[in-house]
N, C-alpha and C positions, 0 to 999 in steps of 0.2 A: 506727169511721170508716175508710173505705178510703183508702189512700195515693194521692195524685194521681199519675197516670201522667206520662211525659215530655211527651206531647202536651197533656194537661190543664194541666200547669205552663206550657208554652209559650203556650197560648191565653190562660190567665189573665194571663201576663206581658205579652202584647201588649195585652190589654184595659187593664191597669194603666198601661202606658206612654202609651197614647193619652189616658186620663183624666188622668194626671199632667201631661202637657205641654199639654193643652187646658184645664187648671185646672178640671176638673169633679169632682175627688175629693171625696167626702163623708165626714165623720167619723161613726163609730158612737157616740162619746162626745161630749157637748157640750163646747165650749171652756171650759177653766178660767177664761179671762178674763171669761166672762159672770157669774162669781160676784162680781165687783167693779165698782164704778162707774167709768166712763171719765171722764177729766178732760181739760181743754184744756191742751195742751202748747205751749210756745213753738215758733216755727218751727225754731229750731236743735235743740231737743230732739226735735221730731217727725222731722226729717230724720235725726238720729242713731239714734233708735229704729227708724225704717224701715230704715236700713242694717243694723242688727244683726238685725232680724227677717228681712230678705232673705237674710242669711248663713245663718240658721237654716233658712229655707225651702229654700235650695240644699242644705244639709246633709241635709235629709230627702229631697230628690230623690236624692241620692247613696246614702243608706242604703237606700231602697226599691229602687233599681236593683241595689245590691250583693246584697241578699237574694234578689232575683229571679234574678240570675245564678248565685248559689250553689245555690239550690233546683233550678234547671234540671238541674244535673249531679250533685246529691247522690246518693250511693250508697245510704245507709240511709234507708228510708222515714220513720222517726221524725225523723231530722234534717231531711229535706225538709219534713215537715209543720210542724216547729218554726220553720223559716226562713220559711215562708209565713205562719204565724201572726204572726211578728214583723213581716213586711212589711205585713200588714193593720193592725197597730197603728201603724206608721209613717205610714199613710194618715191617721190621726187627727192626728198631728203636722203633716203637710203641710197638711191642711185648716185647722187652727188658725192656722198661720203665714200662710197665704193670706188668711184672713179678717182677720187683724190688719193685714196689709199694705193691704188695702182700707180699713180703718178709718183708717189713717195716710195715706191718699191716695197710696199708692205701688204699685209693681209688682215682680214677681219679676225675678231676673237674666235678661238676654237670653241668657246662656251656659248656661242650664239644660239644653238639649238636648245640648250637648257634654259637660257633667258627667254627665248620665244615661248616655250611651253609654260613656264611659270607666269609670264605676263598674260598669256592667253587665259589661263585658268583664273588669274586674279581679275581680269577684265570681265569674264563671265560671272564670277562670284559677285562682284559689285553690281553687275547688271541685274542679277536675280534679286537684289535688294530693292529694285525699283529704279525708274528712269532718273528721278531727281538725285538719288544717291550716286548713280552711275555718272551723271553729268557733273556732279560735285567732285567726284574722283578725277574726272578729266581736268577740271579747273585746277584742282590742287596739284595734280601731276604736272600740268603745264607751267604752273608757278615754279615748281622745282626745276623743270627743264630750262626755263628762261634764266634762272639764277646760275645754273650749271653752264649754260652757253655764254653768259656774261663773264664768268670766271675764265672760260677758255679764250675769250677775246683778250683777256689780260695776260694769259699764259702762252699763247701762240708766239712763235718767233716773230720779231718785228718785220722781217723781210718776207714772211709768208703771206702775201696779199691774197693769194688764191684761197687758201683755207679760211682766212679771215672773212672774205666776201661770202663764202658759203655759210659760215656760222652766223653772220649777220642776217642773211635772208631766212635761215632756219629760225632764228630767234623771233623775227617779225611774224613768221607764220605761226609759231607755237603760241605767241602771245595772243594772236587772233583766235586760235582754237580755244584758249582758256576763256577769253571774253565771250565768245559765242556760247560756250557751255554754261556760263553764268546767266547770260541773257535767256537761255532756253529753260531756266529753272533749276539749275544745279545748286545744291545746298552747300553751305560753307562748312568745311571740315574743321573739327577742333584742333587746337595746337598739338596735343599729344599724338594724334593720328598723323599729322604732318611730320612730326619728329621721327616717327617710325619709318615713314616713307623716305625721309632724308637719309636714315641709316641704311636702308636697302639700296638707295641710289649710290651711296658712298661705297658700298660693297661691290656693286656692279662696276663703278668707275675704277676702283683699284685693280680689280681682276682683269678688266678689259684693257686697261692701259698697258699692262705687261704682256698681253697677248692671249 
């Protein structure tokens, strides 16, 4: 399989951002939520579940943008291909969250275009520091994402089995992305850097939950 060129990566990235922000992303895998019967939730639980899934949707927007930015400037062809593969898998997560938001009669965050742009720029910036730094950033980010998803499994309404099943599969996929990044040579980020990443994640979470 040929390694995508810079222009190929750029064109694919533009196509993905248009699909992402226009809500036309399609999943290659069926939503894990389809495996369980949907139940009627109270108005309060519906609103809370929608807020959490909106946060997850925005997180997937950020993840996809980050991978695209990193892949654009990756030096090693194998690293670039791995980043693009991960970005494609994030499309599944994005589509699942989007579908669940529709089922909960809710919408994604209005700030998603802003978060996409910031995440893309951050991904490209870390990519320019070298592939090992870029992969280390992926690993550190996925650690944050897994913790965030685990907290959502605790916070989701007990009866919302569909959202719970989606989040469980997302957590498994994200953990694998982090493991793959470390195995590919990603450096371990120091605690202060991870603390800053956690603060940024908290800001995204609070703004997206509200809409």
